[in-house]
C-alpha positions as a Markdown table, in Angstrom:
| # | Residue | x | y | z |
|---|---|---|---|---|
| 1 | Met | 120.4 | 125.8 | 110.8 |
| 2 | Asp | 118.8 | 125.6 | 114.2 |
| 3 | Leu | 115.2 | 127.0 | 114.4 |
| 4 | Arg | 115.9 | 128.1 | 118.0 |
| 5 | Asn | 118.6 | 130.4 | 116.7 |
| 6 | Ile | 116.3 | 131.9 | 114.1 |
| 7 | Arg | 113.6 | 132.6 | 116.8 |
| 8 | Thr | 116.3 | 134.2 | 119.0 |
| 9 | Phe | 117.4 | 136.5 | 116.1 |
| 10 | Gln | 113.7 | 137.5 | 115.5 |
| 11 | Thr | 113.3 | 138.3 | 119.1 |
| 12 | Ile | 116.4 | 140.5 | 119.1 |
| 13 | Ala | 115.2 | 142.3 | 116.1 |
| 14 | Arg | 111.8 | 142.9 | 117.7 |
| 15 | Phe | 113.2 | 144.2 | 121.0 |
| 16 | Gly | 116.4 | 145.8 | 119.7 |
| 17 | Ser | 118.4 | 144.3 | 122.6 |
| 18 | Phe | 120.3 | 141.1 | 123.4 |
| 19 | Gln | 119.4 | 141.4 | 127.1 |
| 20 | Lys | 115.6 | 142.0 | 126.4 |
| 21 | Ala | 115.6 | 139.1 | 124.0 |
| 22 | Ala | 117.3 | 136.9 | 126.7 |
| 23 | Asp | 114.7 | 138.0 | 129.3 |
| 24 | Glu | 111.8 | 137.2 | 126.9 |
| 25 | Leu | 113.2 | 133.8 | 125.9 |
| 26 | Lys | 114.3 | 133.1 | 129.5 |
| 27 | Tyr | 117.9 | 132.5 | 128.4 |
| 28 | Val | 121.1 | 134.0 | 129.9 |
| 29 | Gln | 122.6 | 136.6 | 127.6 |
| 30 | Ser | 125.6 | 134.5 | 126.8 |
| 31 | Thr | 123.4 | 131.9 | 125.3 |
| 32 | Val | 121.7 | 134.5 | 123.1 |
| 33 | Thr | 125.1 | 135.7 | 121.9 |
| 34 | Leu | 126.3 | 132.2 | 121.1 |
| 35 | Gln | 123.1 | 131.5 | 119.2 |
| 36 | Ile | 123.5 | 134.6 | 117.0 |
| 37 | Gln | 127.2 | 133.8 | 116.4 |
| 38 | Lys | 126.2 | 130.3 | 115.3 |
| 39 | Leu | 123.4 | 131.6 | 113.0 |
| 40 | Glu | 125.8 | 134.0 | 111.3 |
| 41 | Thr | 128.4 | 131.3 | 110.9 |
| 42 | Asp | 125.7 | 129.0 | 109.3 |
| 43 | Leu | 124.6 | 131.7 | 106.9 |
| 44 | Gly | 128.0 | 133.1 | 106.2 |
| 45 | Val | 126.9 | 136.7 | 106.7 |
| 46 | Lys | 126.8 | 139.3 | 109.5 |
| 47 | Leu | 123.3 | 139.9 | 110.6 |
| 48 | Ile | 123.6 | 142.4 | 113.5 |
| 49 | Glu | 125.9 | 145.4 | 114.1 |
| 50 | Arg | 126.8 | 145.6 | 117.8 |
| 51 | Gly | 127.4 | 148.9 | 119.5 |
| 52 | Lys | 125.7 | 151.1 | 122.1 |
| 53 | Lys | 122.6 | 150.3 | 120.0 |
| 54 | Ile | 122.3 | 147.3 | 117.9 |
| 55 | His | 120.8 | 147.4 | 114.4 |
| 56 | Leu | 120.4 | 144.9 | 111.6 |
| 57 | Thr | 122.7 | 144.8 | 108.6 |
| 58 | Glu | 121.2 | 144.7 | 105.2 |
| 59 | Ala | 121.6 | 141.0 | 105.2 |
| 60 | Gly | 120.0 | 141.0 | 108.6 |
| 61 | Arg | 117.0 | 142.9 | 107.3 |
| 62 | Val | 116.5 | 140.5 | 104.4 |
| 63 | Phe | 116.8 | 137.5 | 106.7 |
| 64 | His | 114.4 | 139.1 | 109.3 |
| 65 | Glu | 111.7 | 139.4 | 106.6 |
| 66 | Lys | 112.2 | 135.9 | 105.2 |
| 67 | Ala | 112.5 | 134.3 | 108.6 |
| 68 | Asp | 109.1 | 135.7 | 109.6 |
| 69 | Ile | 107.6 | 133.8 | 106.7 |
| 70 | Leu | 109.6 | 130.7 | 107.6 |
| 71 | Leu | 108.4 | 130.8 | 111.2 |
| 72 | Arg | 104.8 | 131.4 | 110.3 |
| 73 | Asp | 104.9 | 128.5 | 107.9 |
| 74 | Leu | 106.5 | 126.3 | 110.6 |
| 75 | Glu | 103.9 | 127.3 | 113.1 |
| 76 | Tyr | 101.2 | 126.4 | 110.6 |
| 77 | Val | 102.8 | 123.0 | 109.9 |
| 78 | Gln | 103.2 | 122.4 | 113.7 |
| 79 | Asn | 99.5 | 123.3 | 114.3 |
| 80 | Thr | 98.4 | 121.1 | 111.4 |
| 81 | Met | 100.4 | 118.1 | 112.7 |
| 82 | Ala | 99.0 | 118.7 | 116.2 |
| 83 | Glu | 95.5 | 118.7 | 114.7 |
| 84 | Trp | 96.3 | 115.5 | 112.8 |
| 85 | Leu | 97.6 | 113.8 | 115.9 |
| 86 | Asn | 94.4 | 114.8 | 117.8 |
| 87 | Gly | 92.2 | 113.5 | 114.9 |
| 88 | Glu | 90.9 | 117.0 | 114.0 |
| 89 | Ala | 92.5 | 117.3 | 110.6 |
| 90 | Gly | 93.9 | 115.3 | 107.8 |
| 91 | Lys | 92.8 | 113.5 | 104.6 |
| 92 | Ile | 90.9 | 110.2 | 104.5 |
| 93 | Arg | 90.7 | 108.2 | 101.3 |
| 94 | Ile | 87.6 | 106.0 | 101.5 |
| 95 | Gly | 86.5 | 103.3 | 99.1 |
| 96 | Ala | 83.0 | 102.0 | 99.3 |
| 97 | Ile | 80.7 | 99.6 | 97.4 |
| 98 | Glu | 77.7 | 101.1 | 95.9 |
| 99 | Pro | 74.9 | 100.4 | 98.4 |
| 100 | Met | 77.0 | 101.7 | 101.3 |
| 101 | Ala | 78.4 | 104.7 | 99.4 |
| 102 | Ile | 75.0 | 105.9 | 98.2 |
| 103 | Tyr | 72.5 | 104.9 | 100.9 |
| 104 | Arg | 74.5 | 104.7 | 104.1 |
| 105 | Leu | 77.7 | 106.7 | 104.0 |
| 106 | Pro | 76.1 | 110.1 | 103.6 |
| 107 | Lys | 74.2 | 109.7 | 106.9 |
| 108 | Ile | 77.5 | 108.8 | 108.6 |
| 109 | Leu | 79.6 | 111.5 | 107.0 |
| 110 | Gly | 77.1 | 114.3 | 107.7 |
| 111 | Pro | 77.6 | 114.5 | 111.5 |
| 112 | Phe | 81.3 | 113.5 | 111.2 |
| 113 | Cys | 82.1 | 116.4 | 108.8 |
| 114 | Lys | 80.2 | 118.9 | 110.9 |
| 115 | Lys | 82.2 | 117.8 | 114.0 |
| 116 | Tyr | 85.6 | 117.7 | 112.2 |
| 117 | Pro | 85.4 | 120.3 | 109.4 |
| 118 | Lys | 89.1 | 120.3 | 108.8 |
| 119 | Val | 89.2 | 116.7 | 107.8 |
| 120 | Glu | 89.2 | 116.3 | 104.0 |
| 121 | Ile | 87.5 | 113.2 | 102.6 |
| 122 | Ser | 87.7 | 111.6 | 99.2 |
| 123 | Ile | 85.4 | 108.7 | 98.2 |
| 124 | Gln | 85.9 | 106.0 | 95.5 |
| 125 | Ile | 82.9 | 103.9 | 94.6 |
| 126 | Asn | 83.9 | 100.5 | 93.2 |
| 127 | Asn | 83.4 | 96.7 | 93.7 |
| 128 | Thr | 84.9 | 94.7 | 96.5 |
| 129 | Gln | 87.6 | 93.2 | 94.3 |
| 130 | Asn | 88.9 | 96.5 | 93.0 |
| 131 | Leu | 88.7 | 98.1 | 96.4 |
| 132 | Thr | 90.8 | 95.3 | 97.9 |
| 133 | Gln | 93.4 | 95.9 | 95.3 |
| 134 | Met | 93.4 | 99.7 | 96.0 |
| 135 | Ile | 93.9 | 99.0 | 99.7 |
| 136 | Leu | 96.9 | 96.7 | 98.8 |
| 137 | Asp | 98.3 | 99.4 | 96.5 |
| 138 | Gly | 98.1 | 102.1 | 99.2 |
| 139 | Glu | 95.5 | 104.1 | 97.2 |
| 140 | Leu | 92.9 | 104.0 | 100.0 |
| 141 | Asp | 93.0 | 104.2 | 103.8 |
| 142 | Ile | 89.9 | 102.1 | 104.4 |
| 143 | Ala | 87.3 | 100.3 | 102.2 |
| 144 | Ile | 83.8 | 99.6 | 103.2 |
| 145 | Cys | 83.0 | 96.5 | 101.2 |
| 146 | Asn | 81.8 | 92.9 | 101.2 |
| 147 | Thr | 83.9 | 90.1 | 102.6 |
| 148 | Pro | 87.2 | 90.2 | 100.5 |
| 149 | Ile | 90.0 | 87.7 | 99.9 |
| 150 | Leu | 92.5 | 88.5 | 102.7 |
| 151 | Asn | 96.2 | 88.1 | 103.0 |
| 152 | His | 98.6 | 88.7 | 105.9 |
| 153 | Thr | 98.7 | 92.5 | 105.1 |
| 154 | Thr | 94.9 | 93.1 | 105.4 |
| 155 | Val | 92.2 | 92.8 | 108.0 |
| 156 | Phe | 88.5 | 92.8 | 107.6 |
| 157 | Glu | 86.0 | 93.8 | 110.3 |
| 158 | Pro | 82.4 | 92.8 | 109.6 |
| 159 | Leu | 79.8 | 95.5 | 110.3 |
| 160 | Leu | 76.4 | 94.3 | 109.1 |
| 161 | Thr | 74.7 | 91.8 | 106.8 |
| 162 | Glu | 72.8 | 93.4 | 103.9 |
| 163 | Glu | 69.5 | 91.6 | 103.4 |
| 164 | Val | 68.1 | 91.4 | 99.9 |
| 165 | Ser | 64.6 | 91.3 | 98.3 |
| 166 | Val | 63.4 | 90.6 | 94.8 |
| 167 | Leu | 62.1 | 93.7 | 93.0 |
| 168 | Ile | 59.4 | 93.1 | 90.4 |
| 169 | Pro | 56.8 | 95.1 | 88.5 |
| 170 | Asp | 53.4 | 95.5 | 90.2 |
| 171 | Asn | 51.7 | 93.3 | 87.7 |
| 172 | His | 54.2 | 90.4 | 88.0 |
| 173 | Gln | 52.9 | 87.1 | 89.4 |
| 174 | Ile | 55.3 | 87.2 | 92.3 |
| 175 | Ala | 53.8 | 90.5 | 93.3 |
| 176 | Gln | 50.6 | 88.7 | 94.1 |
| 177 | Lys | 52.3 | 86.7 | 96.8 |
| 178 | Glu | 53.2 | 87.9 | 100.3 |
| 179 | Glu | 56.6 | 86.1 | 100.1 |
| 180 | Ala | 58.7 | 84.7 | 97.3 |
| 181 | Tyr | 60.9 | 81.6 | 97.1 |
| 182 | Leu | 64.0 | 80.9 | 95.0 |
| 183 | Tyr | 62.0 | 78.5 | 92.9 |
| 184 | Asp | 59.8 | 81.4 | 91.9 |
| 185 | Leu | 62.7 | 82.8 | 90.0 |
| 186 | Lys | 62.9 | 79.8 | 87.7 |
| 187 | Glu | 62.8 | 80.8 | 84.1 |
| 188 | Glu | 62.5 | 84.5 | 85.1 |
| 189 | Arg | 64.5 | 87.1 | 83.2 |
| 190 | Leu | 67.0 | 88.1 | 85.9 |
| 191 | Leu | 68.8 | 91.4 | 85.9 |
| 192 | Leu | 72.2 | 90.9 | 87.5 |
| 193 | Gly | 75.2 | 92.9 | 88.6 |
| 194 | Ala | 78.7 | 92.4 | 87.3 |
| 195 | Leu | 80.4 | 89.0 | 87.5 |
| 196 | Val | 82.5 | 90.1 | 90.5 |
| 197 | Cys | 79.5 | 91.5 | 92.4 |
| 198 | Asn | 79.2 | 89.7 | 95.7 |
| 199 | Tyr | 75.4 | 90.0 | 95.6 |
| 200 | Arg | 75.3 | 88.3 | 92.2 |
| 201 | Ile | 77.7 | 85.6 | 93.4 |
| 202 | Asn | 75.6 | 85.0 | 96.5 |
| 203 | Leu | 72.3 | 84.8 | 94.5 |
| 204 | Glu | 73.6 | 82.5 | 91.8 |
| 205 | Lys | 75.1 | 80.1 | 94.4 |
| 206 | Ser | 71.8 | 80.0 | 96.3 |
| 207 | Leu | 69.8 | 79.4 | 93.1 |
| 208 | Val | 72.0 | 76.5 | 92.1 |
| 209 | Glu | 71.7 | 75.0 | 95.5 |
| 210 | Ala | 67.9 | 75.3 | 95.2 |
| 211 | Gly | 68.0 | 73.5 | 91.8 |
| 212 | Val | 67.2 | 76.7 | 89.8 |
| 213 | Ile | 69.3 | 77.5 | 86.8 |
| 214 | Pro | 69.5 | 81.3 | 86.5 |
| 215 | His | 68.3 | 82.9 | 83.3 |
| 216 | Ile | 70.4 | 86.0 | 82.8 |
| 217 | Gly | 68.5 | 88.6 | 81.0 |
| 218 | Leu | 70.7 | 91.6 | 81.5 |
| 219 | Glu | 73.9 | 92.6 | 83.3 |
| 220 | Val | 74.2 | 96.1 | 84.8 |
| 221 | Asn | 77.3 | 97.2 | 86.6 |
| 222 | Ser | 75.3 | 99.1 | 89.2 |
| 223 | Met | 73.0 | 97.8 | 91.9 |
| 224 | Thr | 71.2 | 101.1 | 92.2 |
| 225 | Ala | 70.5 | 101.2 | 88.4 |
| 226 | Leu | 69.0 | 97.7 | 88.5 |
| 227 | Lys | 65.7 | 99.1 | 90.0 |
| 228 | Glu | 65.4 | 101.5 | 87.0 |
| 229 | Tyr | 65.7 | 98.6 | 84.6 |
| 230 | Val | 63.0 | 96.7 | 86.5 |
| 231 | Gln | 60.8 | 99.7 | 86.4 |
| 232 | Ala | 61.3 | 99.8 | 82.6 |
| 233 | Gly | 60.0 | 96.2 | 82.4 |
| 234 | Leu | 63.3 | 94.6 | 81.4 |
| 235 | Gly | 63.1 | 91.9 | 84.0 |
| 236 | Ile | 63.3 | 91.3 | 87.8 |
| 237 | Ala | 66.3 | 91.8 | 90.2 |
| 238 | Val | 67.4 | 90.8 | 93.6 |
| 239 | Val | 68.8 | 93.8 | 95.3 |
| 240 | Pro | 69.8 | 95.0 | 98.8 |
| 241 | Asp | 66.8 | 96.0 | 100.9 |
| 242 | Val | 68.4 | 99.5 | 101.5 |
| 243 | Ile | 68.0 | 100.2 | 97.8 |
| 244 | Val | 64.3 | 99.4 | 97.6 |
| 245 | Glu | 63.1 | 100.9 | 100.8 |
| 246 | Ser | 61.1 | 103.1 | 98.5 |
| 247 | Pro | 60.6 | 101.0 | 95.3 |
| 248 | Pro | 60.2 | 102.9 | 92.0 |
| 249 | Val | 56.7 | 103.7 | 90.8 |
| 250 | Gly | 55.1 | 100.6 | 89.3 |
| 251 | Thr | 57.3 | 98.1 | 91.2 |
| 252 | Thr | 57.2 | 96.3 | 94.5 |
| 253 | Ala | 59.6 | 94.2 | 96.6 |
| 254 | Arg | 59.2 | 90.8 | 98.2 |
| 255 | Lys | 61.4 | 88.9 | 100.6 |
| 256 | Ile | 62.8 | 85.6 | 99.4 |
| 257 | Val | 62.0 | 83.2 | 102.2 |
| 258 | Asp | 64.7 | 80.5 | 101.5 |
| 259 | Leu | 67.5 | 82.9 | 100.6 |
| 260 | Lys | 69.0 | 82.6 | 104.1 |
| 261 | Glu | 72.4 | 84.1 | 103.6 |
| 262 | Gly | 72.8 | 87.9 | 103.3 |
| 263 | Val | 75.9 | 89.6 | 102.1 |
| 264 | Val | 78.3 | 90.8 | 104.8 |
| 265 | Thr | 79.6 | 94.3 | 104.6 |
| 266 | Gly | 82.6 | 95.5 | 106.7 |
| 267 | Ile | 85.7 | 97.7 | 107.0 |
| 268 | Leu | 88.9 | 96.6 | 105.2 |
| 269 | Arg | 92.3 | 98.1 | 105.9 |
| 270 | Lys | 95.9 | 97.2 | 106.1 |
| 271 | Thr | 97.1 | 95.5 | 109.2 |
| 272 | Asn | 100.0 | 97.8 | 109.7 |
| 273 | Thr | 98.0 | 101.0 | 109.5 |
| 274 | Ile | 98.6 | 103.2 | 112.6 |
| 275 | Thr | 95.3 | 105.0 | 113.2 |
| 276 | Asn | 95.0 | 105.5 | 117.0 |
| 277 | Gly | 93.9 | 109.0 | 117.7 |
| 278 | Thr | 93.8 | 110.1 | 114.1 |
| 279 | Ala | 90.8 | 111.2 | 112.0 |
| 280 | Ile | 90.7 | 107.8 | 110.3 |
| 281 | Glu | 90.1 | 106.1 | 113.7 |
| 282 | Arg | 87.5 | 108.6 | 114.6 |
| 283 | Leu | 85.7 | 107.9 | 111.3 |
| 284 | Ile | 85.9 | 104.2 | 111.8 |
| 285 | Asn | 84.3 | 104.6 | 115.2 |
| 286 | Ser | 81.6 | 106.8 | 113.7 |
| 287 | Ile | 80.8 | 104.1 | 111.2 |
| 288 | Lys | 80.6 | 101.5 | 113.9 |
| 289 | Asp | 78.4 | 103.7 | 116.1 |
| 290 | Ser | 76.0 | 104.4 | 113.2 |
| 291 | Val | 75.7 | 100.7 | 112.5 |
| 292 | Met | 75.1 | 99.9 | 116.1 |
| 293 | Gln | 72.3 | 102.6 | 116.2 |
| 294 | Lys | 70.8 | 101.0 | 113.1 |
| 295 | Lys | 70.7 | 97.6 | 114.8 |
| 296 | Ser | 69.2 | 99.1 | 117.9 |
| 297 | His | 66.7 | 101.5 | 116.4 |
| 298 | Gln | 66.3 | 100.3 | 112.8 |
| 299 | Tyr | 66.4 | 103.8 | 111.3 |
| 300 | Phe | 69.7 | 103.8 | 109.6 |
């Protein structure tokens, strides 16, 4: 069934005339007649009684009512797809590691959602390993994570390097120093993230290279929660600076001079994802712009 024929029928019903419908649609009258004949053949019913005046048959009246709904729905779908193509609508499924999801992403999404209110966003917070698998399984459009293990179907674009500090109670011996060293963590009760946490992996690697054997006091599957455990006196933790910009009461943060390598955070997505002009591409650009502003002004 041709939608053009349906529109022609609706126009005839509105004007009550084949000729007026032809004038409105800028067709010759013979085209209008052929379209209605084709529509009636497709439906297997007579829609219009011809005579000095035309009128709709009972089937024509039913079809007229339902066709209005069909065309309104079609117009809605067409408008929605046009908005999607223009990047003004759609749904974006984002995955993010904890520091980014909690401390950075809200500042990015605020202006973005205000500018594109029709874009629906869902956020999954997880570790890099799980987010990578979710990208591979098609469960996410993009993931903001640490450097993942890539294959030929994925691409990773670095954005920033998350620097870290050691968080300690105010009365801890390290708190009496201006700076800390990896050796200062020797025999300290360390509070660490999960085994697959890139921050933990990076710290343990650096400690071993410095000749320090880590003493694991507690594992917590949340970088943000670690500062609460430090505040409770359960040990010390090395956490991203963004988490301890305002340390909990009774704690303080110190930079670790010889911990040279930060943890890279970037955008992961599939290589075959077509995003040009869509809301996903607009969001990716917003994320990049925010990171560049942070690097320039140090307020992000």
